[in-house]
MARMARZA-705079 format. One record per residue (C-alpha): residue number from 1; residue in three letters; x, y, z. Coordinates in steps of 0.001 Angstrom, whole numbers. Example, Ala and Ser with C-alpha at 12.3 -4.5 7.8 and 13.67 -1.06 7.14 Angstrom:
2
+-----+------+---------+---------+---------+
: seq : type :       u :       v :       w :
+-----+------+---------+---------+---------+
:   1 :  ALA :   12300 :   -4500 :    7800 :
:   2 :  SER :   13670 :   -1060 :    7140 :
+-----+------+---------+---------+---------+
//
This chain:
293
+-----+------+---------+---------+---------+
: seq : type :       u :       v :       w :
+-----+------+---------+---------+---------+
:   1 :  LEU :  -82726 :    8825 : -115796 :
:   2 :  ILE :  -86348 :    9783 : -116710 :
:   3 :  TYR :  -87388 :    8641 : -112977 :
:   4 :  LEU :  -84642 :   11070 : -111073 :
:   5 :  ALA :  -84984 :   13793 : -113258 :
:   6 :  ILE :  -88771 :   14446 : -112876 :
:   7 :  THR :  -88130 :   13682 : -109151 :
:   8 :  PHE :  -85157 :   15454 : -108307 :
:   9 :  GLY :  -86743 :   18161 : -110587 :
:  10 :  ILE :  -90077 :   18762 : -109068 :
:  11 :  THR :  -88865 :   18005 : -105136 :
:  12 :  TRP :  -85737 :   20324 : -105493 :
:  13 :  ALA :  -87313 :   23111 : -107433 :
:  14 :  LEU :  -90298 :   23271 : -104342 :
:  15 :  TRP :  -87385 :   23064 : -101581 :
:  16 :  ILE :  -84895 :   25523 : -102782 :
:  17 :  GLY :  -88026 :   27384 : -103811 :
:  18 :  CYS :  -90023 :   27922 : -100999 :
:  19 :  GLY :  -86375 :   27591 :  -98095 :
:  20 :  LEU :  -85361 :   30796 : -100739 :
:  21 :  ALA :  -88471 :   32674 : -100386 :
:  22 :  THR :  -88833 :   31882 :  -96262 :
:  23 :  GLY :  -85289 :   32522 :  -94873 :
:  24 :  SER :  -84881 :   28465 :  -93928 :
:  25 :  TYR :  -81266 :   28165 :  -95629 :
:  26 :  SER :  -80581 :   30704 :  -92177 :
:  27 :  SER :  -82755 :   30221 :  -90099 :
:  28 :  GLY :  -83410 :   26296 :  -89819 :
:  29 :  ILE :  -86610 :   24488 :  -91847 :
:  30 :  SER :  -88608 :   24430 :  -88640 :
:  31 :  SER :  -88723 :   27930 :  -88127 :
:  32 :  SER :  -91554 :   28158 :  -91010 :
:  33 :  PRO :  -95497 :   27053 :  -91220 :
:  34 :  ILE :  -94762 :   27043 :  -95220 :
:  35 :  MET :  -91303 :   24927 :  -95436 :
:  36 :  ILE :  -92471 :   22593 :  -92571 :
:  37 :  THR :  -95232 :   21637 :  -95879 :
:  38 :  ALA :  -92485 :   21841 :  -98336 :
:  39 :  ALA :  -91026 :   19653 :  -97004 :
:  40 :  ALA :  -93691 :   16870 :  -96155 :
:  41 :  VAL :  -95525 :   17703 :  -99669 :
:  42 :  GLY :  -92127 :   16210 : -101345 :
:  43 :  MET :  -92963 :   13202 :  -99543 :
:  44 :  PHE :  -94888 :   12731 : -102297 :
:  45 :  VAL :  -92866 :   13356 : -105072 :
:  46 :  PRO :  -90961 :   10131 : -105801 :
:  47 :  LEU :  -94831 :    8082 : -105940 :
:  48 :  ILE :  -95249 :   11066 : -108573 :
:  49 :  GLY :  -91788 :   10760 : -110235 :
:  50 :  ALA :  -92579 :    6494 : -110588 :
:  51 :  LEU :  -96062 :    6915 : -111911 :
:  52 :  LEU :  -95067 :    9334 : -114089 :
:  53 :  THR :  -92149 :    7613 : -115397 :
:  54 :  ASN :  -94154 :    4223 : -116246 :
:  55 :  VAL :  -96262 :    6463 : -118727 :
:  56 :  LEU :  -93191 :    8181 : -119960 :
:  57 :  VAL :  -91256 :    4509 : -120939 :
:  58 :  GLY :  -94604 :    3270 : -122266 :
:  59 :  LYS :  -96021 :    -219 : -121167 :
:  60 :  GLU :  -93762 :   -3159 : -122847 :
:  61 :  ASN :  -91228 :    -768 : -120472 :
:  62 :  ARG :  -92725 :    -488 : -117209 :
:  63 :  ILE :  -91276 :   -1724 : -113489 :
:  64 :  ASP :  -94065 :   -2894 : -111090 :
:  65 :  LEU :  -94055 :    -402 : -108340 :
:  66 :  ALA :  -94828 :   -3409 : -106160 :
:  67 :  LEU :  -98192 :   -1792 : -104899 :
:  68 :  ARG : -100353 :   -4991 : -103482 :
:  69 :  PRO :  -99715 :   -4820 :  -99839 :
:  70 :  ARG :  -99547 :   -9118 :  -99446 :
:  71 :  VAL :  -99933 :   -9343 :  -96329 :
:  72 :  LYS : -101195 :  -12454 :  -96790 :
:  73 :  GLY :  -97971 :  -14911 :  -95224 :
:  74 :  ASN :  -95901 :  -12029 :  -94425 :
:  75 :  ILE :  -97525 :  -10995 :  -91243 :
:  76 :  GLY :  -93828 :  -11377 :  -88974 :
:  77 :  SER :  -92107 :   -9385 :  -92255 :
:  78 :  TYR :  -95027 :   -6274 :  -91120 :
:  79 :  LEU :  -94138 :   -7111 :  -87596 :
:  80 :  LEU :  -90635 :   -6584 :  -87871 :
:  81 :  ALA :  -91270 :   -3747 :  -90062 :
:  82 :  TRP :  -93241 :   -2511 :  -87172 :
:  83 :  PHE :  -91106 :   -2619 :  -84422 :
:  84 :  VAL :  -87491 :   -3537 :  -85161 :
:  85 :  PRO :  -87610 :     573 :  -86576 :
:  86 :  THR :  -88266 :    1310 :  -82513 :
:  87 :  ILE :  -85290 :   -1224 :  -81224 :
:  88 :  ILE :  -82916 :     -52 :  -83541 :
:  89 :  THR :  -83608 :    3792 :  -82510 :
:  90 :  VAL :  -83751 :    2781 :  -78454 :
:  91 :  ALA :  -80007 :    1151 :  -79281 :
:  92 :  GLY :  -78636 :    4056 :  -81309 :
:  93 :  ALA :  -79308 :    6068 :  -78475 :
:  94 :  ALA :  -77956 :    3815 :  -75790 :
:  95 :  VAL :  -75292 :    4147 :  -77612 :
:  96 :  PHE :  -75094 :    7385 :  -77899 :
:  97 :  PHE :  -75085 :    8117 :  -74548 :
:  98 :  LEU :  -72839 :    5709 :  -73180 :
:  99 :  VAL :  -70468 :    7729 :  -75444 :
: 100 :  PHE :  -71266 :   10799 :  -74472 :
: 101 :  PRO :  -72587 :   10061 :  -70736 :
: 102 :  ASP :  -72310 :   13696 :  -69357 :
: 103 :  LEU :  -75370 :   15155 :  -72921 :
: 104 :  PHE :  -77646 :   12664 :  -71041 :
: 105 :  ASP :  -80268 :   14092 :  -69289 :
: 106 :  ALA :  -82958 :   11636 :  -67136 :
: 107 :  GLY :  -85276 :   13973 :  -66815 :
: 108 :  ALA :  -85990 :   14709 :  -70218 :
: 109 :  GLY :  -85395 :   18875 :  -69847 :
: 110 :  VAL :  -85999 :   19209 :  -73791 :
: 111 :  PHE :  -89314 :   17484 :  -73511 :
: 112 :  ALA :  -90099 :   19332 :  -70584 :
: 113 :  ALA :  -89090 :   22533 :  -72318 :
: 114 :  ALA :  -91419 :   22263 :  -74755 :
: 115 :  ALA :  -94536 :   21127 :  -72754 :
: 116 :  GLN :  -93271 :   24392 :  -70596 :
: 117 :  PRO :  -95802 :   26698 :  -72434 :
: 118 :  ALA :  -98853 :   24652 :  -71966 :
: 119 :  VAL :  -98184 :   23872 :  -67751 :
: 120 :  ASP :  -97733 :   28285 :  -68132 :
: 121 :  ALA : -101266 :   28119 :  -69572 :
: 122 :  GLY : -103040 :   26078 :  -67119 :
: 123 :  GLN : -103662 :   23509 :  -70135 :
: 124 :  ILE : -101580 :   21006 :  -67910 :
: 125 :  THR : -100146 :   20507 :  -64516 :
: 126 :  ALA :  -96200 :   20057 :  -64068 :
: 127 :  ASP :  -97063 :   17076 :  -62270 :
: 128 :  ALA :  -98291 :   15794 :  -65650 :
: 129 :  VAL :  -95108 :   15932 :  -68479 :
: 130 :  PRO :  -93976 :   12231 :  -67102 :
: 131 :  ALA :  -96889 :   10928 :  -67814 :
: 132 :  LEU :  -97422 :   13164 :  -72049 :
: 133 :  LEU :  -94026 :   12093 :  -72419 :
: 134 :  ALA :  -94964 :    8581 :  -71990 :
: 135 :  ALA :  -98513 :    8700 :  -73696 :
: 136 :  GLN :  -96015 :   10313 :  -76685 :
: 137 :  VAL :  -94065 :    7874 :  -76894 :
: 138 :  ALA :  -96377 :    5155 :  -77087 :
: 139 :  PHE :  -98508 :    6756 :  -79495 :
: 140 :  ALA :  -94872 :    7125 :  -81784 :
: 141 :  VAL :  -94462 :    3160 :  -81065 :
: 142 :  LEU :  -97484 :    1889 :  -81645 :
: 143 :  LEU :  -99755 :    3899 :  -83726 :
: 144 :  ALA :  -98193 :    7100 :  -85456 :
: 145 :  PRO :  -96231 :    4293 :  -87969 :
: 146 :  PHE :  -99268 :    3826 :  -89759 :
: 147 :  VAL :  -99554 :    7349 :  -89893 :
: 148 :  ASN :  -96926 :    8374 :  -90901 :
: 149 :  MET :  -96711 :    4994 :  -93141 :
: 150 :  ILE :  -98787 :    7484 :  -95763 :
: 151 :  PRO :  -96360 :   10061 :  -96886 :
: 152 :  ALA :  -93712 :    7507 :  -96224 :
: 153 :  PHE :  -95536 :    5616 :  -99371 :
: 154 :  GLY :  -95367 :    8590 : -101584 :
: 155 :  GLU :  -91419 :    7755 : -101539 :
: 156 :  GLU :  -91077 :    4244 : -100618 :
: 157 :  ALA :  -92975 :    3496 : -103917 :
: 158 :  GLY :  -90247 :    5896 : -105675 :
: 159 :  TRP :  -87213 :    4422 : -104194 :
: 160 :  ARG :  -87994 :     911 : -103446 :
: 161 :  GLY :  -90525 :     185 : -105506 :
: 162 :  MET :  -89261 :    2457 : -109405 :
: 163 :  LEU :  -85335 :    2802 : -108613 :
: 164 :  PHE :  -84401 :    -569 : -107049 :
: 165 :  PRO :  -85747 :   -2689 : -109480 :
: 166 :  SER :  -84715 :    -471 : -112296 :
: 167 :  LEU :  -81248 :    -626 : -110736 :
: 168 :  CYS :  -81031 :   -4512 : -109866 :
: 169 :  GLU :  -81964 :   -4926 : -113620 :
: 170 :  ARG :  -78286 :   -3619 : -114660 :
: 171 :  PHE :  -76347 :   -4659 : -111316 :
: 172 :  SER :  -76372 :   -6752 : -108528 :
: 173 :  GLN :  -78966 :   -6269 : -105606 :
: 174 :  ARG :  -75124 :   -5157 : -103294 :
: 175 :  ALA :  -74576 :   -2199 : -105243 :
: 176 :  SER :  -78709 :   -1265 : -106361 :
: 177 :  VAL :  -78646 :   -1136 : -102689 :
: 178 :  LEU :  -75843 :    1213 : -102409 :
: 179 :  ILE :  -76367 :    3467 : -105519 :
: 180 :  THR :  -79972 :    4069 : -104215 :
: 181 :  GLY :  -79198 :    4576 : -101042 :
: 182 :  ILE :  -76818 :    7393 : -102266 :
: 183 :  ILE :  -79240 :    9295 : -104167 :
: 184 :  TRP :  -81851 :    9519 : -101641 :
: 185 :  GLY :  -79154 :   10969 :  -99366 :
: 186 :  LEU :  -78820 :   13549 : -101827 :
: 187 :  TRP :  -81970 :   14485 : -102548 :
: 188 :  HIS :  -82499 :   15391 :  -99076 :
: 189 :  ALA :  -79689 :   17614 :  -99584 :
: 190 :  PRO :  -82091 :   20654 :  -99940 :
: 191 :  ILE :  -83498 :   20073 :  -96924 :
: 192 :  THR :  -80429 :   19411 :  -95284 :
: 193 :  CYS :  -78646 :   22913 :  -95797 :
: 194 :  MET :  -81801 :   23448 :  -93818 :
: 195 :  GLY :  -81221 :   22294 :  -90979 :
: 196 :  HIS :  -83399 :   18371 :  -91129 :
: 197 :  ASN :  -82027 :   16390 :  -88553 :
: 198 :  TYR :  -78449 :   17826 :  -87843 :
: 199 :  GLY :  -79577 :   21375 :  -87539 :
: 200 :  LEU :  -77317 :   23858 :  -88377 :
: 201 :  ALA :  -74522 :   24795 :  -86266 :
: 202 :  TYR :  -72387 :   21748 :  -86374 :
: 203 :  PRO :  -68630 :   21625 :  -88105 :
: 204 :  GLY :  -68371 :   21256 :  -91597 :
: 205 :  PHE :  -71932 :   22542 :  -92306 :
: 206 :  PRO :  -73412 :   21439 :  -94631 :
: 207 :  ILE :  -70975 :   19073 :  -96561 :
: 208 :  LEU :  -70411 :   16678 :  -93629 :
: 209 :  GLY :  -74261 :   16791 :  -92822 :
: 210 :  ILE :  -75216 :   15152 :  -96260 :
: 211 :  LEU :  -72763 :   12764 :  -96131 :
: 212 :  SER :  -74069 :   11727 :  -92930 :
: 213 :  MET :  -77706 :   11950 :  -94581 :
: 214 :  ILE :  -76047 :    9670 :  -97523 :
: 215 :  VAL :  -75149 :    7003 :  -94678 :
: 216 :  PHE :  -77717 :    6855 :  -92777 :
: 217 :  CYS :  -80022 :    6489 :  -95794 :
: 218 :  THR :  -77805 :    3621 :  -97477 :
: 219 :  ALA :  -78085 :    1739 :  -94171 :
: 220 :  LEU :  -82419 :    2439 :  -93364 :
: 221 :  GLY :  -82480 :    1387 :  -97477 :
: 222 :  SER :  -80529 :   -1740 :  -97186 :
: 223 :  CYS :  -83213 :   -2498 :  -94863 :
: 224 :  LEU :  -85660 :   -1766 :  -96863 :
: 225 :  ALA :  -85145 :   -3420 :  -99364 :
: 226 :  TRP :  -84213 :   -6158 :  -97454 :
: 227 :  LEU :  -88262 :   -5641 :  -96762 :
: 228 :  ARG :  -89186 :   -4764 : -100349 :
: 229 :  LEU :  -87352 :   -8862 : -101675 :
: 230 :  ARG :  -88535 :  -10346 :  -98912 :
: 231 :  VAL :  -92285 :   -9692 :  -98839 :
: 232 :  GLY :  -92309 :   -8333 : -102793 :
: 233 :  SER :  -94413 :   -5240 : -101980 :
: 234 :  VAL :  -93615 :   -1297 : -100936 :
: 235 :  TRP :  -96034 :   -1307 :  -97883 :
: 236 :  PRO :  -93723 :   -3004 :  -95113 :
: 237 :  CYS :  -90994 :    -439 :  -96896 :
: 238 :  ALA :  -93435 :    2236 :  -95797 :
: 239 :  LEU :  -94594 :    1141 :  -92427 :
: 240 :  ALA :  -91039 :     595 :  -91320 :
: 241 :  HIS :  -90308 :    3781 :  -92947 :
: 242 :  GLY :  -92923 :    5694 :  -91473 :
: 243 :  ALA :  -91876 :    4273 :  -87935 :
: 244 :  ILE :  -88371 :    5177 :  -87763 :
: 245 :  ASN :  -89884 :    8580 :  -89003 :
: 246 :  ALA :  -92506 :    8418 :  -85624 :
: 247 :  ILE :  -89531 :    7108 :  -82774 :
: 248 :  SER :  -85878 :    8928 :  -84045 :
: 249 :  GLY :  -86079 :   11603 :  -81700 :
: 250 :  ILE :  -87241 :   10233 :  -78847 :
: 251 :  GLY :  -83305 :    9757 :  -77719 :
: 252 :  ILE :  -83618 :   13759 :  -78400 :
: 253 :  TYR :  -85927 :   14737 :  -75899 :
: 254 :  PHE :  -82521 :   12726 :  -73515 :
: 255 :  CYS :  -80289 :   14796 :  -74652 :
: 256 :  THR :  -78745 :   18183 :  -73194 :
: 257 :  THR :  -77599 :   19992 :  -76302 :
: 258 :  GLY :  -80884 :   18541 :  -78315 :
: 259 :  THR :  -80085 :   17222 :  -81724 :
: 260 :  MET :  -76554 :   16969 :  -83453 :
: 261 :  LEU :  -75215 :   15304 :  -86172 :
: 262 :  LEU :  -73545 :   12523 :  -84149 :
: 263 :  GLY :  -76905 :   11615 :  -82589 :
: 264 :  PRO :  -78708 :   10351 :  -80975 :
: 265 :  SER :  -81236 :    9769 :  -83083 :
: 266 :  PRO :  -80306 :    7111 :  -85320 :
: 267 :  ALA :  -79755 :    9494 :  -88195 :
: 268 :  GLY :  -76587 :   10450 :  -86629 :
: 269 :  LEU :  -73385 :    8740 :  -86954 :
: 270 :  VAL :  -72707 :    7241 :  -83527 :
: 271 :  GLY :  -77070 :    6887 :  -82741 :
: 272 :  GLY :  -77074 :    5143 :  -85937 :
: 273 :  ILE :  -74475 :    2138 :  -85620 :
: 274 :  PRO :  -77269 :      88 :  -84306 :
: 275 :  LEU :  -78831 :     816 :  -87887 :
: 276 :  ILE :  -75687 :     875 :  -89849 :
: 277 :  ALA :  -75120 :   -2596 :  -88032 :
: 278 :  LEU :  -78518 :   -4189 :  -88989 :
: 279 :  GLY :  -78243 :   -2649 :  -92967 :
: 280 :  ILE :  -75234 :   -4003 :  -93839 :
: 281 :  TRP :  -76698 :   -7619 :  -92371 :
: 282 :  CYS :  -79114 :   -6946 :  -95124 :
: 283 :  TRP :  -76587 :   -5797 :  -97800 :
: 284 :  PHE :  -74792 :   -9190 :  -96807 :
: 285 :  SER :  -78283 :  -11182 :  -97445 :
: 286 :  MET :  -78453 :  -10520 : -100819 :
: 287 :  ARG :  -77356 :  -11010 : -104360 :
: 288 :  THR :  -74166 :  -10098 : -105870 :
: 289 :  ARG :  -75134 :  -10802 : -109686 :
: 290 :  HIS :  -77745 :   -8714 : -111065 :
: 291 :  CYS :  -81837 :   -9778 : -111232 :
: 292 :  ARG :  -85318 :   -8657 : -111414 :
: 293 :  CYS :  -86240 :   -8073 : -107776 :
+-----+------+---------+---------+---------+
//
C-alpha cells in the first residue's frame, strides 16, 4: 500500500497536471512534447516508489527487488525476452489483418506518409522509403530493446521487483499476476485518457481503452512474472518490456486506419490474441499457493 500510494501519487500528479496544462486530454498525448516527456519520466516512478518504500518499511521488512542481472545460466531466458515480443507482435498483426483484411495496406502508407516531409525536403528519395522502413524494423528488433530496457527497468523494478513479490507473500502466484495486471493497467489510466495506445476516437472512450489496457497489462505481466520467477531478476523483464515497446507499432504502418482499440498492436484486443494466449500459458505454469518469489 505504501508503494502504491507513492507510485500512483507521483505519477498521476505528474501526468494529470501536465495533461491539463498542455490540453492533451483533448488533443492527444502525442501533440505535446512536454506530455511525451512527462510520460517517459513517469516510467521511472515505480523504481522510485520501490526504493522509497524499502526505506520507509525498515530493514527487516524490505523486499528484495531482484536487481542482480543473473545472466550466467540464463542466456536462454534473456534470448526469449529479446525476441519473443517480436514474434507475438507480428503474429498479433497477422491475426488482426486476417480478421480485418480490408484494413491491410501492403504499401505501408502510414509509414510513407510519416516519411513524406523528409522526401519533400530532399533529405531522402521516395525510392529510399522501403529501405528506411526495413532499417527501422531491424533497429526495433535488434537494438531498440536494449535502449528501451532502461526506462522499462524503471517500471519493472516496481511492478515485478516490488509489487509482485509482495503480493506473492499473501496470495498465490496466479492471483498475484492478476492483481498486479489490474493495478498496472489502471496506473496507465491518465495517459490512456490522452490517447496512449488507442487514440481518442473509439467507441466507449475512455472506459474501453482503460479496460483494454488492463487486459494487455495482465497478459504481458503474466509473461514478465514468468521471467521474474524463472531468472530471479527484473532485468529480463525489463528487456522484454523494452522489446515489446520497440516493436509494438510495426503493424500500424500497414493499417489503413492507423491505431485502433482492436489492434493491430499487441495492446489491441484482436492484435493481442497471441500475447493473451502466451500470458495464459505462463499463468497456468505458476503455483496456486502463496509463497515467497
